[in-house]
N, CA, C and O atoms as a Maestro MAE file, in Angstrom:
{
 s_m_m2io_version
 :::
 2.0.0
}

f_m_ct {
 s_m_title
 :::
 protein
 m_atom[228] {
  # First column is atom index #
  i_m_mmod_type
  r_m_x_coord
  r_m_y_coord
  r_m_z_coord
  i_m_residue_number
  s_m_chain_name
  s_m_pdb_residue_name
  s_m_pdb_atom_name
  i_m_atomic_number
  :::
  1 25 -5.766 -17.162 -1.792 1 A "MET " " N  " 7
  2 3 -5.514 -16.581 -3.090 1 A "MET " " CA " 6
  3 2 -6.355 -15.323 -3.296 1 A "MET " " C  " 6
  4 15 -5.887 -14.350 -3.887 1 A "MET " " O  " 8
  5 25 -7.584 -15.344 -2.815 2 A "THR " " N  " 7
  6 3 -8.448 -14.185 -2.951 2 A "THR " " CA " 6
  7 2 -7.894 -12.993 -2.178 2 A "THR " " C  " 6
  8 15 -7.967 -11.856 -2.646 2 A "THR " " O  " 8
  9 25 -7.341 -13.253 -0.993 3 A "LEU " " N  " 7
  10 3 -6.739 -12.186 -0.200 3 A "LEU " " CA " 6
  11 2 -5.599 -11.528 -0.966 3 A "LEU " " C  " 6
  12 15 -5.461 -10.305 -0.955 3 A "LEU " " O  " 8
  13 25 -4.791 -12.336 -1.626 4 A "MET " " N  " 7
  14 3 -3.653 -11.802 -2.354 4 A "MET " " CA " 6
  15 2 -4.118 -10.932 -3.528 4 A "MET " " C  " 6
  16 15 -3.599 -9.833 -3.729 4 A "MET " " O  " 8
  17 25 -5.067 -11.407 -4.282 5 A "ILE " " N  " 7
  18 3 -5.539 -10.676 -5.463 5 A "ILE " " CA " 6
  19 2 -6.229 -9.380 -5.053 5 A "ILE " " C  " 6
  20 15 -5.913 -8.313 -5.580 5 A "ILE " " O  " 8
  21 25 -7.169 -9.467 -4.119 6 A "THR " " N  " 7
  22 3 -7.880 -8.252 -3.719 6 A "THR " " CA " 6
  23 2 -6.960 -7.279 -2.987 6 A "THR " " C  " 6
  24 15 -7.125 -6.065 -3.105 6 A "THR " " O  " 8
  25 25 -6.007 -7.792 -2.243 7 A "GLY " " N  " 7
  26 3 -5.056 -6.924 -1.556 7 A "GLY " " CA " 6
  27 2 -4.178 -6.166 -2.531 7 A "GLY " " C  " 6
  28 15 -3.951 -4.968 -2.364 7 A "GLY " " O  " 8
  29 25 -3.684 -6.853 -3.542 8 A "ILE " " N  " 7
  30 3 -2.826 -6.203 -4.531 8 A "ILE " " CA " 6
  31 2 -3.617 -5.203 -5.366 8 A "ILE " " C  " 6
  32 15 -3.132 -4.103 -5.632 8 A "ILE " " O  " 8
  33 25 -4.822 -5.565 -5.782 9 A "VAL " " N  " 7
  34 3 -5.657 -4.643 -6.553 9 A "VAL " " CA " 6
  35 2 -5.998 -3.407 -5.720 9 A "VAL " " C  " 6
  36 15 -5.920 -2.283 -6.216 9 A "VAL " " O  " 8
  37 25 -6.370 -3.609 -4.472 10 A "GLY " " N  " 7
  38 3 -6.678 -2.481 -3.594 10 A "GLY " " CA " 6
  39 2 -5.468 -1.605 -3.349 10 A "GLY " " C  " 6
  40 15 -5.578 -0.379 -3.343 10 A "GLY " " O  " 8
  41 25 -4.309 -2.223 -3.146 11 A "ALA " " N  " 7
  42 3 -3.083 -1.452 -2.921 11 A "ALA " " CA " 6
  43 2 -2.727 -0.635 -4.154 11 A "ALA " " C  " 6
  44 15 -2.317 0.519 -4.027 11 A "ALA " " O  " 8
  45 25 -2.874 -1.200 -5.331 12 A "LEU " " N  " 7
  46 3 -2.582 -0.460 -6.553 12 A "LEU " " CA " 6
  47 2 -3.549 0.712 -6.753 12 A "LEU " " C  " 6
  48 15 -3.143 1.783 -7.203 12 A "LEU " " O  " 8
  49 25 -4.811 0.510 -6.422 13 A "LEU " " N  " 7
  50 3 -5.775 1.611 -6.525 13 A "LEU " " CA " 6
  51 2 -5.435 2.735 -5.550 13 A "LEU " " C  " 6
  52 15 -5.567 3.910 -5.891 13 A "LEU " " O  " 8
  53 25 -5.001 2.387 -4.351 14 A "VAL " " N  " 7
  54 3 -4.603 3.407 -3.377 14 A "VAL " " CA " 6
  55 2 -3.362 4.147 -3.866 14 A "VAL " " C  " 6
  56 15 -3.261 5.362 -3.700 14 A "VAL " " O  " 8
  57 25 -2.417 3.425 -4.467 15 A "VAL " " N  " 7
  58 3 -1.208 4.061 -5.002 15 A "VAL " " CA " 6
  59 2 -1.569 5.057 -6.101 15 A "VAL " " C  " 6
  60 15 -1.034 6.164 -6.135 15 A "VAL " " O  " 8
  61 25 -2.472 4.668 -6.995 16 A "VAL " " N  " 7
  62 3 -2.889 5.575 -8.072 16 A "VAL " " CA " 6
  63 2 -3.567 6.812 -7.492 16 A "VAL " " C  " 6
  64 15 -3.245 7.933 -7.888 16 A "VAL " " O  " 8
  65 25 -4.492 6.626 -6.569 17 A "PHE " " N  " 7
  66 3 -5.209 7.745 -5.969 17 A "PHE " " CA " 6
  67 2 -4.266 8.692 -5.238 17 A "PHE " " C  " 6
  68 15 -4.305 9.902 -5.461 17 A "PHE " " O  " 8
  69 25 -3.416 8.148 -4.365 18 A "LEU " " N  " 7
  70 3 -2.513 9.007 -3.605 18 A "LEU " " CA " 6
  71 2 -1.430 9.607 -4.501 18 A "LEU " " C  " 6
  72 15 -0.955 10.711 -4.233 18 A "LEU " " O  " 8
  73 25 -1.039 8.908 -5.543 19 A "GLY " " N  " 7
  74 3 -0.074 9.463 -6.492 19 A "GLY " " CA " 6
  75 2 -0.627 10.681 -7.213 19 A "GLY " " C  " 6
  76 15 0.065 11.690 -7.352 19 A "GLY " " O  " 8
  77 25 -1.877 10.594 -7.674 20 A "PHE " " N  " 7
  78 3 -2.493 11.755 -8.305 20 A "PHE " " CA " 6
  79 2 -2.656 12.898 -7.315 20 A "PHE " " C  " 6
  80 15 -2.440 14.059 -7.663 20 A "PHE " " O  " 8
  81 25 -3.032 12.582 -6.097 21 A "MET " " N  " 7
  82 3 -3.211 13.627 -5.095 21 A "MET " " CA " 6
  83 2 -1.880 14.310 -4.783 21 A "MET " " C  " 6
  84 15 -1.830 15.535 -4.666 21 A "MET " " O  " 8
  85 25 -0.815 13.544 -4.650 22 A "ALA " " N  " 7
  86 3 0.501 14.120 -4.360 22 A "ALA " " CA " 6
  87 2 0.995 14.960 -5.537 22 A "ALA " " C  " 6
  88 15 1.578 16.025 -5.335 22 A "ALA " " O  " 8
  89 25 0.768 14.491 -6.760 23 A "ALA " " N  " 7
  90 3 1.206 15.240 -7.940 23 A "ALA " " CA " 6
  91 2 0.399 16.526 -8.103 23 A "ALA " " C  " 6
  92 15 0.926 17.541 -8.559 23 A "ALA " " O  " 8
  93 25 -0.872 16.482 -7.732 24 A "TRP " " N  " 7
  94 3 -1.736 17.648 -7.897 24 A "TRP " " CA " 6
  95 2 -1.431 18.719 -6.860 24 A "TRP " " C  " 6
  96 15 -1.425 19.905 -7.189 24 A "TRP " " O  " 8
  97 25 -1.179 18.331 -5.621 25 A "LEU " " N  " 7
  98 3 -0.952 19.305 -4.554 25 A "LEU " " CA " 6
  99 2 0.498 19.766 -4.465 25 A "LEU " " C  " 6
  100 15 0.753 20.913 -4.098 25 A "LEU " " O  " 8
  101 25 1.445 18.907 -4.790 26 A "LYS " " N  " 7
  102 3 2.878 19.230 -4.792 26 A "LYS " " CA " 6
  103 2 3.367 19.837 -3.473 26 A "LYS " " C  " 6
  104 15 4.120 20.811 -3.473 26 A "LYS " " O  " 8
  105 25 2.941 19.268 -2.377 27 A "ALA " " N  " 7
  106 3 3.387 19.715 -1.055 27 A "ALA " " CA " 6
  107 2 4.369 18.685 -0.495 27 A "ALA " " C  " 6
  108 15 3.985 17.541 -0.252 27 A "ALA " " O  " 8
  109 25 5.625 19.073 -0.287 28 A "PRO " " N  " 7
  110 3 6.627 18.102 0.192 28 A "PRO " " CA " 6
  111 2 6.254 17.370 1.484 28 A "PRO " " C  " 6
  112 15 6.481 16.163 1.565 28 A "PRO " " O  " 8
  113 25 5.691 18.041 2.500 29 A "PRO " " N  " 7
  114 3 5.319 17.262 3.695 29 A "PRO " " CA " 6
  115 2 4.240 16.209 3.405 29 A "PRO " " C  " 6
  116 15 4.254 15.119 3.977 29 A "PRO " " O  " 8
  117 25 3.318 16.551 2.518 30 A "LEU " " N  " 7
  118 3 2.269 15.594 2.158 30 A "LEU " " CA " 6
  119 2 2.860 14.405 1.406 30 A "LEU " " C  " 6
  120 15 2.438 13.268 1.617 30 A "LEU " " O  " 8
  121 25 3.819 14.656 0.544 31 A "ILE " " N  " 7
  122 3 4.460 13.577 -0.211 31 A "ILE " " CA " 6
  123 2 5.193 12.632 0.732 31 A "ILE " " C  " 6
  124 15 5.151 11.416 0.551 31 A "ILE " " O  " 8
  125 25 5.864 13.184 1.735 32 A "VAL " " N  " 7
  126 3 6.559 12.342 2.720 32 A "VAL " " CA " 6
  127 2 5.559 11.479 3.481 32 A "VAL " " C  " 6
  128 15 5.784 10.285 3.676 32 A "VAL " " O  " 8
  129 25 4.458 12.083 3.908 33 A "ILE " " N  " 7
  130 3 3.422 11.336 4.636 33 A "ILE " " CA " 6
  131 2 2.842 10.237 3.756 33 A "ILE " " C  " 6
  132 15 2.640 9.115 4.221 33 A "ILE " " O  " 8
  133 25 2.572 10.544 2.493 34 A "ILE " " N  " 7
  134 3 2.019 9.555 1.568 34 A "ILE " " CA " 6
  135 2 2.990 8.395 1.383 34 A "ILE " " C  " 6
  136 15 2.567 7.239 1.370 34 A "ILE " " O  " 8
  137 25 4.282 8.680 1.240 35 A "LEU " " N  " 7
  138 3 5.271 7.614 1.080 35 A "LEU " " CA " 6
  139 2 5.350 6.728 2.318 35 A "LEU " " C  " 6
  140 15 5.481 5.509 2.203 35 A "LEU " " O  " 8
  141 25 5.271 7.330 3.494 36 A "ILE " " N  " 7
  142 3 5.295 6.542 4.730 36 A "ILE " " CA " 6
  143 2 4.059 5.650 4.819 36 A "ILE " " C  " 6
  144 15 4.157 4.473 5.169 36 A "ILE " " O  " 8
  145 25 2.900 6.214 4.503 37 A "VAL " " N  " 7
  146 3 1.651 5.446 4.563 37 A "VAL " " CA " 6
  147 2 1.682 4.301 3.555 37 A "VAL " " C  " 6
  148 15 1.262 3.189 3.873 37 A "VAL " " O  " 8
  149 25 2.171 4.558 2.347 38 A "LEU " " N  " 7
  150 3 2.249 3.499 1.341 38 A "LEU " " CA " 6
  151 2 3.220 2.402 1.770 38 A "LEU " " C  " 6
  152 15 2.960 1.218 1.554 38 A "LEU " " O  " 8
  153 25 4.329 2.795 2.373 39 A "GLY " " N  " 7
  154 3 5.268 1.804 2.877 39 A "GLY " " CA " 6
  155 2 4.650 0.922 3.938 39 A "GLY " " C  " 6
  156 15 4.821 -0.297 3.915 39 A "GLY " " O  " 8
  157 25 3.929 1.534 4.874 40 A "LEU " " N  " 7
  158 3 3.257 0.756 5.913 40 A "LEU " " CA " 6
  159 2 2.175 -0.142 5.332 40 A "LEU " " C  " 6
  160 15 1.983 -1.267 5.794 40 A "LEU " " O  " 8
  161 25 1.463 0.357 4.312 41 A "MET " " N  " 7
  162 3 0.408 -0.439 3.689 41 A "MET " " CA " 6
  163 2 0.994 -1.681 3.016 41 A "MET " " C  " 6
  164 15 0.464 -2.782 3.168 41 A "MET " " O  " 8
  165 25 2.097 -1.501 2.267 42 A "PHE " " N  " 7
  166 3 2.694 -2.648 1.595 42 A "PHE " " CA " 6
  167 2 3.330 -3.621 2.586 42 A "PHE " " C  " 6
  168 15 3.318 -4.831 2.356 42 A "PHE " " O  " 8
  169 25 3.878 -3.112 3.673 43 A "TYR " " N  " 7
  170 3 4.425 -3.993 4.707 43 A "TYR " " CA " 6
  171 2 3.309 -4.831 5.331 43 A "TYR " " C  " 6
  172 15 3.473 -6.034 5.534 43 A "TYR " " O  " 8
  173 25 2.176 -4.197 5.635 44 A "ASP " " N  " 7
  174 3 1.044 -4.925 6.214 44 A "ASP " " CA " 6
  175 2 0.489 -5.941 5.224 44 A "ASP " " C  " 6
  176 15 0.147 -7.059 5.609 44 A "ASP " " O  " 8
  177 25 0.398 -5.564 3.958 45 A "LEU " " N  " 7
  178 3 -0.084 -6.493 2.938 45 A "LEU " " CA " 6
  179 2 0.841 -7.701 2.834 45 A "LEU " " C  " 6
  180 15 0.376 -8.836 2.725 45 A "LEU " " O  " 8
  181 25 2.143 -7.457 2.867 46 A "TYR " " N  " 7
  182 3 3.123 -8.542 2.824 46 A "TYR " " CA " 6
  183 2 2.952 -9.480 4.021 46 A "TYR " " C  " 6
  184 15 2.940 -10.701 3.864 46 A "TYR " " O  " 8
  185 25 2.820 -8.899 5.215 47 A "LYS " " N  " 7
  186 3 2.653 -9.718 6.417 47 A "LYS " " CA " 6
  187 2 1.354 -10.521 6.362 47 A "LYS " " C  " 6
  188 15 1.344 -11.688 6.753 47 A "LYS " " O  " 8
  189 25 0.272 -9.932 5.891 48 A "GLU " " N  " 7
  190 3 -1.018 -10.634 5.810 48 A "GLU " " CA " 6
  191 2 -0.962 -11.774 4.795 48 A "GLU " " C  " 6
  192 15 -1.460 -12.869 5.057 48 A "GLU " " O  " 8
  193 25 -0.364 -11.520 3.654 49 A "ILE " " N  " 7
  194 3 -0.255 -12.584 2.639 49 A "ILE " " CA " 6
  195 2 0.623 -13.709 3.159 49 A "ILE " " C  " 6
  196 15 0.311 -14.884 2.965 49 A "ILE " " O  " 8
  197 25 1.716 -13.358 3.818 50 A "ARG " " N  " 7
  198 3 2.624 -14.376 4.370 50 A "ARG " " CA " 6
  199 2 1.915 -15.196 5.451 50 A "ARG " " C  " 6
  200 15 2.074 -16.416 5.510 50 A "ARG " " O  " 8
  201 25 1.135 -14.530 6.305 51 A "ALA " " N  " 7
  202 3 0.423 -15.236 7.369 51 A "ALA " " CA " 6
  203 2 -0.671 -16.144 6.788 51 A "ALA " " C  " 6
  204 15 -0.897 -17.240 7.300 51 A "ALA " " O  " 8
  205 25 -1.340 -15.703 5.740 52 A "SER " " N  " 7
  206 3 -2.407 -16.516 5.164 52 A "SER " " CA " 6
  207 2 -1.870 -17.748 4.454 52 A "SER " " C  " 6
  208 15 -2.588 -18.734 4.286 52 A "SER " " O  " 8
  209 25 -0.611 -17.695 4.038 53 A "ARG " " N  " 7
  210 3 -0.004 -18.852 3.379 53 A "ARG " " CA " 6
  211 2 0.632 -19.804 4.372 53 A "ARG " " C  " 6
  212 15 1.086 -20.884 3.993 53 A "ARG " " O  " 8
  213 25 0.672 -19.415 5.648 54 A "GLY " " N  " 7
  214 3 1.194 -20.308 6.668 54 A "GLY " " CA " 6
  215 2 2.677 -20.160 6.932 54 A "GLY " " C  " 6
  216 15 3.265 -21.011 7.598 54 A "GLY " " O  " 8
  217 25 3.296 -19.111 6.432 55 A "ASN " " N  " 7
  218 3 4.731 -18.871 6.634 55 A "ASN " " CA " 6
  219 2 4.926 -17.806 7.712 55 A "ASN " " C  " 6
  220 15 5.324 -16.681 7.408 55 A "ASN " " O  " 8
  221 25 4.659 -18.142 8.925 56 A "ASN " " N  " 7
  222 3 4.730 -17.163 10.016 56 A "ASN " " CA " 6
  223 2 6.133 -16.997 10.597 56 A "ASN " " C  " 6
  224 15 6.357 -16.081 11.389 56 A "ASN " " O  " 8
  225 25 7.055 -17.831 10.236 57 A "ALA " " N  " 7
  226 3 8.400 -17.797 10.827 57 A "ALA " " CA " 6
  227 2 9.227 -16.632 10.402 57 A "ALA " " C  " 6
  228 15 10.372 -16.497 10.833 57 A "ALA " " O  " 8
  :::
 }
 m_bond[227] {
  # First column is bond index #
  i_m_from
  i_m_to
  i_m_order
  :::
  1 1 2 1
  2 2 3 1
  3 3 4 2
  4 3 5 1
  5 5 6 1
  6 6 7 1
  7 7 8 2
  8 7 9 1
  9 9 10 1
  10 10 11 1
  11 11 12 2
  12 11 13 1
  13 13 14 1
  14 14 15 1
  15 15 16 2
  16 15 17 1
  17 17 18 1
  18 18 19 1
  19 19 20 2
  20 19 21 1
  21 21 22 1
  22 22 23 1
  23 23 24 2
  24 23 25 1
  25 25 26 1
  26 26 27 1
  27 27 28 2
  28 27 29 1
  29 29 30 1
  30 30 31 1
  31 31 32 2
  32 31 33 1
  33 33 34 1
  34 34 35 1
  35 35 36 2
  36 35 37 1
  37 37 38 1
  38 38 39 1
  39 39 40 2
  40 39 41 1
  41 41 42 1
  42 42 43 1
  43 43 44 2
  44 43 45 1
  45 45 46 1
  46 46 47 1
  47 47 48 2
  48 47 49 1
  49 49 50 1
  50 50 51 1
  51 51 52 2
  52 51 53 1
  53 53 54 1
  54 54 55 1
  55 55 56 2
  56 55 57 1
  57 57 58 1
  58 58 59 1
  59 59 60 2
  60 59 61 1
  61 61 62 1
  62 62 63 1
  63 63 64 2
  64 63 65 1
  65 65 66 1
  66 66 67 1
  67 67 68 2
  68 67 69 1
  69 69 70 1
  70 70 71 1
  71 71 72 2
  72 71 73 1
  73 73 74 1
  74 74 75 1
  75 75 76 2
  76 75 77 1
  77 77 78 1
  78 78 79 1
  79 79 80 2
  80 79 81 1
  81 81 82 1
  82 82 83 1
  83 83 84 2
  84 83 85 1
  85 85 86 1
  86 86 87 1
  87 87 88 2
  88 87 89 1
  89 89 90 1
  90 90 91 1
  91 91 92 2
  92 91 93 1
  93 93 94 1
  94 94 95 1
  95 95 96 2
  96 95 97 1
  97 97 98 1
  98 98 99 1
  99 99 100 2
  100 99 101 1
  101 101 102 1
  102 102 103 1
  103 103 104 2
  104 103 105 1
  105 105 106 1
  106 106 107 1
  107 107 108 2
  108 107 109 1
  109 109 110 1
  110 110 111 1
  111 111 112 2
  112 111 113 1
  113 113 114 1
  114 114 115 1
  115 115 116 2
  116 115 117 1
  117 117 118 1
  118 118 119 1
  119 119 120 2
  120 119 121 1
  121 121 122 1
  122 122 123 1
  123 123 124 2
  124 123 125 1
  125 125 126 1
  126 126 127 1
  127 127 128 2
  128 127 129 1
  129 129 130 1
  130 130 131 1
  131 131 132 2
  132 131 133 1
  133 133 134 1
  134 134 135 1
  135 135 136 2
  136 135 137 1
  137 137 138 1
  138 138 139 1
  139 139 140 2
  140 139 141 1
  141 141 142 1
  142 142 143 1
  143 143 144 2
  144 143 145 1
  145 145 146 1
  146 146 147 1
  147 147 148 2
  148 147 149 1
  149 149 150 1
  150 150 151 1
  151 151 152 2
  152 151 153 1
  153 153 154 1
  154 154 155 1
  155 155 156 2
  156 155 157 1
  157 157 158 1
  158 158 159 1
  159 159 160 2
  160 159 161 1
  161 161 162 1
  162 162 163 1
  163 163 164 2
  164 163 165 1
  165 165 166 1
  166 166 167 1
  167 167 168 2
  168 167 169 1
  169 169 170 1
  170 170 171 1
  171 171 172 2
  172 171 173 1
  173 173 174 1
  174 174 175 1
  175 175 176 2
  176 175 177 1
  177 177 178 1
  178 178 179 1
  179 179 180 2
  180 179 181 1
  181 181 182 1
  182 182 183 1
  183 183 184 2
  184 183 185 1
  185 185 186 1
  186 186 187 1
  187 187 188 2
  188 187 189 1
  189 189 190 1
  190 190 191 1
  191 191 192 2
  192 191 193 1
  193 193 194 1
  194 194 195 1
  195 195 196 2
  196 195 197 1
  197 197 198 1
  198 198 199 1
  199 199 200 2
  200 199 201 1
  201 201 202 1
  202 202 203 1
  203 203 204 2
  204 203 205 1
  205 205 206 1
  206 206 207 1
  207 207 208 2
  208 207 209 1
  209 209 210 1
  210 210 211 1
  211 211 212 2
  212 211 213 1
  213 213 214 1
  214 214 215 1
  215 215 216 2
  216 215 217 1
  217 217 218 1
  218 218 219 1
  219 219 220 2
  220 219 221 1
  221 221 222 1
  222 222 223 1
  223 223 224 2
  224 223 225 1
  225 225 226 1
  226 226 227 1
  227 227 228 2
  :::
 }
}
């Protein structure tokens, strides 16, 4: 449960930080990179939460 809470809080903080950075710089290549990184981060968070709950199938 702690992994889920801290993972979600950390992911939301990263989204806020990178969202402000993308809005401030307004560079399309940077926005694409940020979206890819956020997608990979949420995929990894999903896999880690699923593995910690014992649903590896």
